[in-house]
N, C-alpha and C positions, 0 to 999 in steps of 0.2 A: 129230680129234674134239674135243680140248680147246678148240681155237680156236672151233669151231662152238658148243660148249656155252657158252663164255664170251660169245660174241656173243648167243646166245639169252638168257642171264641179264641182259645189259646191256639188251636190248630189253624184257625183262619188267620190269626196274626202271624203265625210262623210261615204260612204259605205266602202271605203278603210280603213278609221280609225277604223270603227267597226270591220272589218275583222282582222285588226292588233291586236286589244285588245281582241278579242274573246277568243283565246286560253289561255291568261293570266287569264281572268275572270273565265273560266272553271276550271283552275288549282287551283285558290284561293277557289272556291266553293267546290272543292273536298277535299282540305286540311281542310277547316272548318267543312265539314261533317265528315271526318275521326276523327279529334281530338274531335269533339263534341260527337260522339258516344262513344269513349273511356272514356271520362269524365263522361257521363251518366252511363255507365256500372260500372265503379269504384265506383261512388257515390251510385249507387243502392245497391251494396253489403254492403257498409259501413252503409247505411241508414237502411237496414234490421237488422243488428246487433244492431244498436243504438236503434231502435224501440223495439226490443225484450228486451233489458236491461232497457229500459225506463218504460215499463209496470211493475207496482208493485202490489203485492198481500198481503193480510193479512190472517192470519190463520183463516180458516172457509170460505174463499171466494171460489167461483167456479173456478176451474183451467181450462187450455186450453182444456183438454180432457173431461171435464164435471163432474169430480170428485171434491173433496174438498181438498184445501190446508191444510196440517197439520203441516208443518214446514217451517220456514224461517231462514236460517243461516246468513242473514244480508247482504251478498254480493255474487257476482258470483265468483266462483272458481271451477276449474276442470270441467267446462262446465255446472254447475248448481248452483241454489240458493234455489229452493223450492222443497218440496216433496208433491205429490198429490195422494190421495187414489182414487182407481177406483170407479165408480158408483156402488150402491148396487146391481143392476141387474146382475152384472158380478160375484157375489159371488157364490162359489161352495163349496161342501164338498168333500175332497179328503184325501188320505194317504200322508204322507211325502215322503215315498219311500226309497229305498236302505236299507231295513231292513237286518241286519246281516253284513253290510259293513260300516266300519268307514271311511268316505270320508276324514275327517280331512282337509277340505278346506274352512271352514267358520269362520266368525267373528261375534261379537255382535254389533259393533258400528254403529253410524249414518253415512250413506254414504257407508256402506258395503253391503247392500242388493243386489244391482245390480251384484256385483262381486260374491257374494255367489250363487245367482240364476244361473248365467252362468256356474259356476263350478259344481253345483249340477246337472243341466240339462245335462251337458256333461257326467258326470259319470253315470247317470241313463240311458242315451242312449247307452253308452258303455256296461252296464250291460244288455241291451236289455229288460228293464222293461217297463211296460205300463206307460202312462203319469201320473205324480203325481203333487203335488203342484207347484214345481218350473218350471216344463216343461209347465204346464198349463199357468202360468204367462208369461213365455217367448214367448209362441205362441199367446198370447192374442192381439187382435187388437180392439181398441175402438176409434171411431171418427177419424179414420185415423192414430192414434198413436199406434206404435207397440213396444214401449220401456218399457214395464211393467216388474216388477220383484216382487218376494216374499220378503217382508220387513225383515230386520234383527230384532233381539230381541229388540234392543233399538229403532229402527224405529217403531216397532209394539207398544211399550210402548208409544211412542209419539202419535200414532193414538188414543190409549185409552184415554190419558189425554187431548189431544187437541180437539178431536171430540166426541168419544163415551160418555165420562163423561158429555159432554155438550149437549147430545142428538142431535148431528149433524152426518149426514152420514148414518143413518139407519143401525146400527150394532146390531147383535143378542147378548143378554146379559145373562139372567138367564139360566144356564145349557149349555151354548155354549162357545167354545174356538176357538182361531185362531192360525194357524201355523205361525211361523217365519221361516226364512231361516237359522237359527243358529242351528247347530247340537250339540248334547251332546256327543254321542258315536255311536257305530255301531247299537244300537237298539233303541236309544231315540233321540228326537230332542226337542227344546224349543218351547213352546206355551204359550199363555196368555188367561186367562178367562176375558171376558169383562163385568162381573157382578161387581167384586171387583178389577179387575186388577191384580189378582194373576198370577205370572209366574211360570212355572214348566216344568220338563222334562216329555214328553209323548212318549209312544211307537209309533214308526214310522208307524205301521200298523193301528193305530186308525184313524177314519174318523173325521177330524177337518175342520173348515171353512178356506177358502182361500180368502183373499182380496188383490189383487195386488196393487202396487203403482208404481209411476214413478217419476223421477227427471227431473227438467227443469230449 
């Protein structure tokens, strides 16, 4: 009987010890879970950014949206490094728009196409005009990407020399031209022929080809 009583007392003490430490164990587990989740969340956001910048492209490579990369400025700045042309099936023939109105809101340089497009599209909507080149690009969605724009004159020239001249990207050449988002005046905007690469001012009411691009 003494042995049985002794065994019962030992078991009771063991249970008491377990009950005493149980709240502390629960607290420690909760703290580990809390800080572990915060660490994973923070790490995930940083990892996504790192992966995006770790992927590199060469001119002529297929970009994230299925088009072709035509420019690499060498490093990420202002949220982008590469320019990608849209796939050829997205190409349409449209007017430039805003004929008779000098918008005076566009530039020619590399990196200016997105800003040009947004300002042109806003002006065209205010004038209550039907969709034109800039608004078409701004509304375009391809492969889940909706950040397309009409290239500036210098960006369009890059497409010609980096892709079209090398028979990449399926561009129309003889007898065809492409709109840029760079305006000349109230009646004309800049475009480029893709046969010889000649740039010139074209009346905004002319039907020219539109090939959208995006920066990433």
